[in-house]
C-alpha positions in Angstrom: 106.2 163.4 108.4 109.8 164.4 109.2 111.5 161.2 107.9 110.6 158.4 105.6 113.1 155.6 104.9 113.3 151.9 104.4 115.6 148.9 104.6 115.1 145.6 102.9 112.1 144.7 105.0 110.8 147.7 106.9 109.2 151.0 106.1 110.2 153.5 108.8 108.2 156.7 109.4 108.9 159.5 111.9 106.8 162.6 112.8 106.9 164.8 115.8 108.0 162.5 118.7 106.5 159.4 117.0 108.2 156.5 115.2 106.5 153.7 113.2 108.1 150.7 111.6 106.1 148.5 109.3 107.3 145.2 108.0 106.5 145.1 104.2 109.1 142.8 103.0 110.6 143.5 99.5 108.1 146.4 98.9 109.3 148.6 101.7 111.7 150.7 99.6 109.1 151.1 96.9 106.5 152.4 99.5 109.1 154.8 101.0 109.7 156.3 97.5 106.0 156.7 96.9 105.5 158.5 100.2 108.4 160.8 99.6 107.3 161.6 96.0 103.6 161.4 95.8 101.9 161.6 92.4 100.7 165.0 91.3 97.0 165.6 90.7 97.7 165.6 86.9 99.4 162.2 87.3 96.4 160.8 89.2 94.0 162.0 86.6 96.0 160.7 83.7 96.8 164.0 82.0 99.2 163.8 79.1 100.7 166.3 76.6 98.5 166.8 73.5 95.2 165.6 75.0 92.2 167.5 74.0 90.6 168.6 77.3 87.2 170.4 77.7 86.0 172.0 80.9 82.4 172.5 82.0 81.9 174.5 85.2 84.3 176.4 87.4 87.6 174.9 88.3 90.5 176.6 90.1 92.9 178.5 87.9 95.8 176.6 89.5 94.4 173.3 88.2 93.8 174.7 84.7 97.4 176.1 84.7 98.7 172.6 85.7 96.9 171.1 82.7 98.5 173.7 80.4 101.9 173.0 81.9 101.4 169.3 81.0 101.0 170.3 77.4 97.3 169.5 77.2 95.1 171.3 74.7 92.6 172.9 77.1 89.3 174.5 76.1 86.8 176.2 78.4 83.9 175.0 76.2 82.8 171.6 75.2 84.6 170.3 72.1 83.7 167.3 70.1 86.0 164.2 70.5 87.5 165.4 73.8 90.0 163.0 75.3 89.1 164.2 78.8 86.2 166.3 80.0 86.2 167.8 83.5 82.7 168.6 84.7 82.4 170.6 87.9 79.0 169.8 89.4 78.0 171.3 92.7 74.3 170.5 92.9 72.0 167.6 91.8 70.1 170.0 89.6 73.2 170.3 87.4 73.3 166.6 86.5 71.1 167.1 83.5 74.0 168.9 81.8 75.8 165.5 81.6 73.9 164.4 78.5 75.3 167.3 76.4 78.7 167.0 77.9 78.9 163.2 77.3 78.1 163.8 73.6 81.4 165.6 73.2 83.5 162.7 74.7 85.8 160.7 72.4 84.9 157.0 72.3 87.9 156.1 74.4 87.8 159.3 76.4 87.2 160.0 80.1 84.7 162.1 81.9 85.8 163.3 85.3 83.0 164.6 87.5 84.2 166.9 90.2 81.9 167.3 93.1 82.0 168.6 96.7 82.9 166.0 99.3 80.2 165.2 101.9 77.7 167.6 100.5 74.0 167.3 100.9 73.6 169.2 97.6 74.8 166.2 95.6 75.7 162.7 96.6 78.1 160.1 95.1 75.0 157.9 94.4 73.3 160.6 92.4 76.4 161.2 90.3 76.8 157.5 89.7 73.2 157.0 88.7 73.2 160.0 86.4 76.4 158.8 84.6 75.2 155.2 84.4 71.9 156.4 82.9 74.0 157.8 80.0 75.7 154.5 79.4 78.9 155.3 81.3 80.7 153.1 83.8 82.7 154.3 86.8 86.3 153.3 86.9 88.2 155.4 89.4 87.8 157.9 92.2 90.5 160.4 93.2 91.0 163.1 95.8 90.7 166.3 93.7 91.3 168.7 96.6 90.6 169.1 100.3 87.0 169.9 99.5 86.3 168.0 96.2 86.3 164.5 94.9 86.8 163.4 91.2 84.9 160.4 89.8 86.0 159.0 86.4 83.5 157.6 83.9 84.1 156.0 80.5 82.1 154.5 77.7 82.2 150.7 78.1 84.7 149.1 75.6 81.8 147.1 74.0 80.0 150.3 73.1 83.0 152.3 71.8 82.8 151.1 68.2 79.1 152.2 68.0 80.2 155.6 69.2 82.9 155.9 66.5 80.5 154.9 63.7 77.8 157.5 64.6 80.2 160.4 64.9 
């Protein structure tokens, strides 16, 4: 896009020789701002300074550097009571790693499973089924990159106290 602006009612977009004006009412300026300033990947994934983050599998150095820049406490091995765990899973055969990974998750933590988009090696359904079999629920999906999707899983609220008491 070459231009994004808004008035009180319309969102106006321009690219190449094209123009598009969409009537959004009072939200037009808010949408123009969101388009001009999209959230970073760290924002989408909820990364905050001081969080204990564990990584399982291979993730791009650029992403790991972004986590450090946010002030996260990043470890390349599984650590107990991790606030966030990123598990890069490329094939269905790797899903059995999730049991050990999930055991390191803090009761109110999040497991992000990063998998290839549109791959026959592992499907969304297989990831969902594996995480649910461990008692997790899916709460969000995000575009991780051009080639990968991130799916967020958490321990249901009603089971978090049990998790705290066993640990």
